[in-house]
C-alpha positions in Angstrom: 12.6 13.2 -6.5 9.4 14.6 -8.2 6.4 12.3 -9.3 3.8 13.0 -11.8 0.8 12.4 -10.1 -1.4 13.4 -12.9 0.1 10.3 -15.0 -1.8 8.1 -12.6 -5.4 7.1 -12.5 -7.8 6.9 -9.5 -9.8 3.9 -8.3 -12.4 5.3 -5.7 -11.1 9.1 -5.7 -10.8 10.4 -2.0 -13.0 13.5 -1.4 -9.5 15.5 -1.1 -6.4 15.2 -3.0 -3.7 17.7 -4.1 -0.2 17.9 -5.2 1.8 20.0 -2.7 5.6 20.8 -2.5 5.8 17.5 0.0 3.9 15.3 -2.3 0.5 14.0 -3.0 -1.7 14.9 0.2 -5.0 13.1 0.5 -8.0 12.8 2.9 -10.0 9.6 3.0 -13.7 9.3 3.0 -15.9 7.5 5.3 -15.3 3.9 6.3 -13.1 3.1 3.2 -11.1 -0.3 3.1 -10.0 -3.0 0.7 -11.1 -6.5 2.4 -12.2 -9.6 1.3 -14.1 -12.1 3.4 -11.8 -13.7 5.6 -12.5 -13.8 9.4 -14.6 -10.4 9.4 -17.0 -11.8 6.7 -17.6 -8.8 4.5 -16.2 -7.4 1.5 -14.8 -3.8 0.8 -13.5 -2.2 -2.0 -14.0 1.2 -1.5 -10.6 2.2 -0.7 -8.5 5.0 -2.5 -5.9 3.8 -5.1 -4.0 5.9 -7.1 -2.0 3.6 -9.8 -0.7 3.1 -13.5 -0.7 -0.5 -15.5 2.4 -2.5 -15.4 3.1 -5.9 -17.2 5.7 -8.5 -15.9 7.7 -8.4 -12.8 8.8 -4.9 -11.4 9.7 -2.8 -8.1 7.3 0.1 -6.9 8.7 2.5 -4.1 7.2 5.1 -2.0 8.0 7.3 1.0 4.9 8.4 2.8 3.6 9.7 6.3 -0.1 9.8 7.8 -1.9 11.2 10.8 -2.8 7.8 12.3 -5.2 8.2 15.1 -8.3 5.7 14.6 -8.2 1.9 14.6 -7.5 0.8 11.0 -6.1 3.9 9.6 -3.8 2.8 7.0 -1.7 3.9 3.9 0.8 2.3 1.6 1.1 0.5 -1.8 -1.1 -1.8 -3.7 -0.7 -4.2 -6.5 -4.1 -5.3 -7.9 -5.5 -7.2 -10.6 -9.3 -6.7 -9.5 -11.3 -6.7 -6.5 -10.8 -10.3 -5.8 -7.2 -10.8 -6.2 -4.7 -7.8 -4.8 -2.0 -7.1 -2.3 -1.6 -4.1 0.1 1.0 -3.1 2.4 2.0 -0.2 4.5 1.3 1.2 7.7 -2.0 0.4 9.6 -3.0 1.7 13.3 -3.9 -1.1 15.3 -3.7 -1.8 19.3 -2.5 1.8 19.7 0.4 1.6 17.4 1.5 2.0 13.8 2.3 -1.7 12.5 3.9 -2.8 9.3 0.8 -4.5 7.6 0.4 -6.6 4.5 -2.9 -7.9 3.0 -2.7 -10.7 0.4 -6.0 -11.5 -1.5 -6.5 -14.2 -4.0 -9.7 -15.5 -5.3 -11.6 -13.5 -2.9 -10.1 -14.5 0.6 -7.7 -12.1 2.4 -5.1 -12.8 4.7 -3.4 -10.2 7.4 0.0 -10.0 9.0 1.4 -7.3 10.8 3.9 -6.2 13.3 4.8 -3.3 15.5 6.9 -0.4 14.2 9.1 1.5 16.7 7.3 4.4 18.3 7.0 7.1 17.3 6.7 6.5 13.5 4.6 8.3 11.0 6.6 8.2 7.9 7.9 5.0 6.1 10.0 4.1 2.8 8.1 1.0 1.4 9.2 -1.2 -1.6 7.3 -4.1 -3.4 8.5 -6.1 -5.9 6.7 -8.6 -8.1 8.9 -11.2 -9.1 7.2 -14.1 -11.2 5.1 -15.8 -8.6 6.1 -14.0 -5.8 5.5 -10.5 -4.1 8.5 -9.4 -2.1 7.6 -6.4 0.3 10.7 -4.3 2.1 10.7 -1.4 4.5 12.9 0.9 6.4 12.2 3.5 9.1 14.7 5.8 7.9 16.3 6.6 4.3 19.9 5.6 5.6 18.9 2.3 7.2 19.1 -0.7 5.0 16.0 -2.3 3.4 14.5 -4.7 5.7 12.1 -8.0 4.7 8.7 -7.8 5.6 7.1 -10.5 3.7 7.5 -12.8 0.7 4.1 -13.8 -0.4 2.7 -16.1 -3.1 0.4 -14.2 -6.1 -0.3 -16.1 -9.2 2.1 -15.7 -12.0 -0.8 -15.9 -14.7 -1.8 -12.3 -13.7 0.0 -10.5 -16.1 -0.8 -6.8 -16.5 -1.5 -5.5 -12.8 -2.5 -1.9 -11.6 0.3 -0.6 -9.2 0.4 2.5 -6.9 -0.6 4.1 -3.6 -3.4 3.3 -1.5 -5.1 5.0 1.7 -8.3 3.9 3.6 -9.8 4.8 6.9 -12.4 1.8 7.9 -13.5 3.5 10.9 -13.9 7.1 10.1 -13.5 9.9 7.5 -10.9 12.2 7.5 -7.4 10.2 7.5 -4.6 12.2 6.3 -1.6 11.1 4.4 0.9 12.0 2.2 2.8 10.3 -0.5 6.0 11.9 -1.0 7.2 10.3 -4.0 6.2 6.9 -6.0 8.5 5.1 -8.5 7.6 2.0 -10.6 10.3 0.4 -12.8 12.2 -3.1 -13.6 13.0 -5.1 -10.5 15.9 -3.7 -8.5 17.0 -7.2 -7.6 16.1 -11.0 -7.1 18.2 -11.1 -4.2 16.0 -11.3 -0.6 18.9 -11.5 1.6 
Protein backbone atom coordinates (compact mmCIF):
# COMPACT_ATOMS: atom_id res chain seq x y z
CA UNK A 1 0.00 0.00 0.00
CA UNK A 2 1.57 3.27 -1.14
CA UNK A 3 0.85 6.69 0.34
CA UNK A 4 1.52 10.02 -1.37
CA UNK A 5 2.99 11.80 1.65
CA UNK A 6 3.56 14.94 -0.46
CA UNK A 7 -0.22 15.37 -0.74
CA UNK A 8 -0.42 16.04 3.02
CA UNK A 9 0.46 19.21 4.96
CA UNK A 10 2.49 19.66 8.15
CA UNK A 11 1.43 21.37 11.34
CA UNK A 12 4.72 21.81 13.21
CA UNK A 13 7.10 19.99 10.84
CA UNK A 14 9.66 17.76 12.59
CA UNK A 15 13.39 18.41 12.30
CA UNK A 16 13.67 15.38 10.03
CA UNK A 17 11.13 13.64 7.81
CA UNK A 18 11.74 11.54 4.72
CA UNK A 19 9.97 9.06 2.47
CA UNK A 20 11.66 5.66 2.46
CA UNK A 21 10.79 2.24 1.08
CA UNK A 22 9.20 1.54 4.50
CA UNK A 23 7.04 4.67 4.50
CA UNK A 24 7.39 8.08 6.12
CA UNK A 25 10.21 8.25 8.67
CA UNK A 26 10.36 11.16 11.09
CA UNK A 27 12.42 12.24 14.09
CA UNK A 28 10.75 14.49 16.67
CA UNK A 29 11.85 17.84 17.98
CA UNK A 30 12.46 18.67 21.64
CA UNK A 31 9.58 18.50 24.14
CA UNK A 32 6.79 18.26 21.57
CA UNK A 33 3.24 17.40 22.58
CA UNK A 34 -0.49 17.98 22.15
CA UNK A 35 -2.24 18.56 25.50
CA UNK A 36 -4.68 21.09 26.93
CA UNK A 37 -4.98 21.98 30.62
CA UNK A 38 -6.48 18.97 32.45
CA UNK A 39 -4.59 17.67 35.52
CA UNK A 40 -1.15 18.87 34.40
CA UNK A 41 -2.21 22.51 34.03
CA UNK A 42 -0.29 23.27 30.85
CA UNK A 43 -1.11 23.79 27.18
CA UNK A 44 1.05 22.35 24.41
CA UNK A 45 0.30 22.41 20.71
CA UNK A 46 3.72 21.82 19.16
CA UNK A 47 3.55 18.12 18.26
CA UNK A 48 4.18 17.00 14.68
CA UNK A 49 1.01 16.41 12.61
CA UNK A 50 0.88 15.53 8.89
CA UNK A 51 -2.67 15.81 7.59
CA UNK A 52 -5.29 16.66 5.02
CA UNK A 53 -8.78 18.11 5.35
CA UNK A 54 -11.89 15.95 5.32
CA UNK A 55 -15.59 16.81 5.59
CA UNK A 56 -18.31 14.64 7.07
CA UNK A 57 -17.82 11.08 8.25
CA UNK A 58 -14.69 9.07 7.44
CA UNK A 59 -12.30 6.29 8.42
CA UNK A 60 -8.55 6.90 8.73
CA UNK A 61 -6.08 4.03 9.01
CA UNK A 62 -2.35 3.68 9.51
CA UNK A 63 0.30 1.11 10.33
CA UNK A 64 3.24 2.54 12.22
CA UNK A 65 6.24 1.65 14.33
CA UNK A 66 8.54 3.53 16.66
CA UNK A 67 11.57 3.38 18.94
CA UNK A 68 9.77 3.94 22.24
CA UNK A 69 12.35 4.59 24.95
CA UNK A 70 11.44 7.68 26.97
CA UNK A 71 8.34 8.55 29.00
CA UNK A 72 5.48 9.76 26.78
CA UNK A 73 7.12 8.95 23.40
CA UNK A 74 4.07 8.62 21.15
CA UNK A 75 2.86 8.14 17.58
CA UNK A 76 -0.44 7.44 15.86
CA UNK A 77 -3.46 9.19 14.33
CA UNK A 78 -4.91 12.64 14.94
CA UNK A 79 -8.27 14.22 14.10
CA UNK A 80 -8.25 17.98 14.63
CA UNK A 81 -10.43 21.05 14.28
CA UNK A 82 -8.09 23.48 16.05
CA UNK A 83 -5.80 23.73 19.10
CA UNK A 84 -8.75 23.37 21.51
CA UNK A 85 -10.64 20.53 19.77
CA UNK A 86 -8.95 17.32 18.64
CA UNK A 87 -8.34 13.62 19.25
CA UNK A 88 -5.05 11.71 19.12
CA UNK A 89 -4.63 7.96 19.51
CA UNK A 90 -1.79 5.48 19.18
CA UNK A 91 1.09 4.00 21.11
CA UNK A 92 2.40 5.97 24.08
CA UNK A 93 5.29 4.85 26.26
CA UNK A 94 4.47 5.11 29.95
CA UNK A 95 5.33 3.14 33.09
CA UNK A 96 8.05 1.34 31.13
CA UNK A 97 5.62 -0.16 28.57
CA UNK A 98 3.83 0.66 25.33
CA UNK A 99 0.18 1.56 25.90
CA UNK A 100 -2.73 2.13 23.53
CA UNK A 101 -3.46 5.74 24.37
CA UNK A 102 -6.34 8.01 23.37
CA UNK A 103 -6.68 11.69 24.25
CA UNK A 104 -9.87 13.57 23.38
CA UNK A 105 -9.82 17.35 23.76
CA UNK A 106 -12.99 19.45 23.52
CA UNK A 107 -13.11 23.18 24.27
CA UNK A 108 -9.58 23.22 25.61
CA UNK A 109 -9.78 20.35 28.10
CA UNK A 110 -8.00 17.05 27.44
CA UNK A 111 -8.78 13.64 28.86
CA UNK A 112 -6.57 10.55 28.65
CA UNK A 113 -7.28 6.84 28.55
CA UNK A 114 -4.59 4.16 28.18
CA UNK A 115 -4.10 0.42 28.54
CA UNK A 116 -0.98 -1.71 28.27
CA UNK A 117 -0.29 -3.52 25.00
CA UNK A 118 1.30 -6.97 24.91
CA UNK A 119 5.09 -6.85 25.13
CA UNK A 120 7.19 -6.66 23.13
CA UNK A 121 5.43 -4.41 20.63
CA UNK A 122 6.65 -1.56 18.47
CA UNK A 123 4.31 -1.79 15.45
CA UNK A 124 0.54 -1.32 15.42
CA UNK A 125 -2.39 -1.08 13.00
CA UNK A 126 -4.72 1.73 14.00
CA UNK A 127 -8.07 2.91 12.70
CA UNK A 128 -10.19 5.93 13.70
CA UNK A 129 -13.66 6.65 12.35
CA UNK A 130 -15.68 9.83 12.64
CA UNK A 131 -19.37 8.89 12.78
CA UNK A 132 -21.63 11.87 13.42
CA UNK A 133 -21.06 12.93 17.03
CA UNK A 134 -18.67 10.06 17.79
CA UNK A 135 -15.08 8.98 17.24
CA UNK A 136 -14.48 5.22 17.16
CA UNK A 137 -10.90 3.96 17.67
CA UNK A 138 -9.80 0.41 16.79
CA UNK A 139 -6.45 -1.39 16.78
CA UNK A 140 -4.77 -4.69 16.05
CA UNK A 141 -1.28 -5.90 16.90
CA UNK A 142 -0.94 -8.08 13.77
CA UNK A 143 -2.51 -7.64 10.30
CA UNK A 144 -4.08 -11.13 10.44
CA UNK A 145 -5.91 -10.41 13.71
CA UNK A 146 -9.41 -8.91 13.93
CA UNK A 147 -9.81 -5.25 14.83
CA UNK A 148 -10.45 -4.55 18.51
CA UNK A 149 -12.22 -1.57 20.04
CA UNK A 150 -10.05 0.86 22.01
CA UNK A 151 -12.48 3.71 22.55
CA UNK A 152 -15.81 5.24 21.57
CA UNK A 153 -15.75 8.96 22.37
CA UNK A 154 -18.03 11.92 21.89
CA UNK A 155 -16.93 14.71 19.55
CA UNK A 156 -19.06 17.68 18.41
CA UNK A 157 -21.08 16.83 15.28
CA UNK A 158 -21.11 20.50 14.23
CA UNK A 159 -17.38 20.32 13.44
CA UNK A 160 -17.69 19.65 9.73
CA UNK A 161 -14.26 20.04 8.15
CA UNK A 162 -11.51 18.39 10.18
CA UNK A 163 -7.80 17.81 9.60
CA UNK A 164 -6.93 14.10 9.68
CA UNK A 165 -3.54 12.43 9.60
CA UNK A 166 -0.59 11.00 11.49
CA UNK A 167 1.16 12.51 14.50
CA UNK A 168 4.23 11.96 16.67
CA UNK A 169 5.47 13.68 19.84
CA UNK A 170 8.18 13.34 22.47
CA UNK A 171 7.25 15.48 25.49
CA UNK A 172 10.39 14.64 27.50
CA UNK A 173 13.10 14.79 24.81
CA UNK A 174 14.06 15.22 21.18
CA UNK A 175 14.91 12.38 18.82
CA UNK A 176 12.01 9.93 19.02
CA UNK A 177 11.95 8.04 15.71
CA UNK A 178 8.71 6.81 14.13
CA UNK A 179 7.85 5.28 10.75
CA UNK A 180 4.36 5.43 9.25
CA UNK A 181 4.19 2.52 6.82
CA UNK A 182 0.97 3.76 5.21
CA UNK A 183 -1.96 6.12 5.75
CA UNK A 184 -5.42 6.00 4.16
CA UNK A 185 -8.44 8.27 4.54
CA UNK A 186 -11.82 7.51 3.01
CA UNK A 187 -15.50 6.95 3.60
CA UNK A 188 -16.54 5.15 6.81
CA UNK A 189 -15.89 1.43 6.51
CA UNK A 190 -18.67 0.46 8.90
CA UNK A 191 -20.97 1.87 11.54
CA UNK A 192 -21.01 -1.47 13.37
CA UNK A 193 -18.99 -1.45 16.59
CA UNK A 194 -19.54 -5.15 17.39
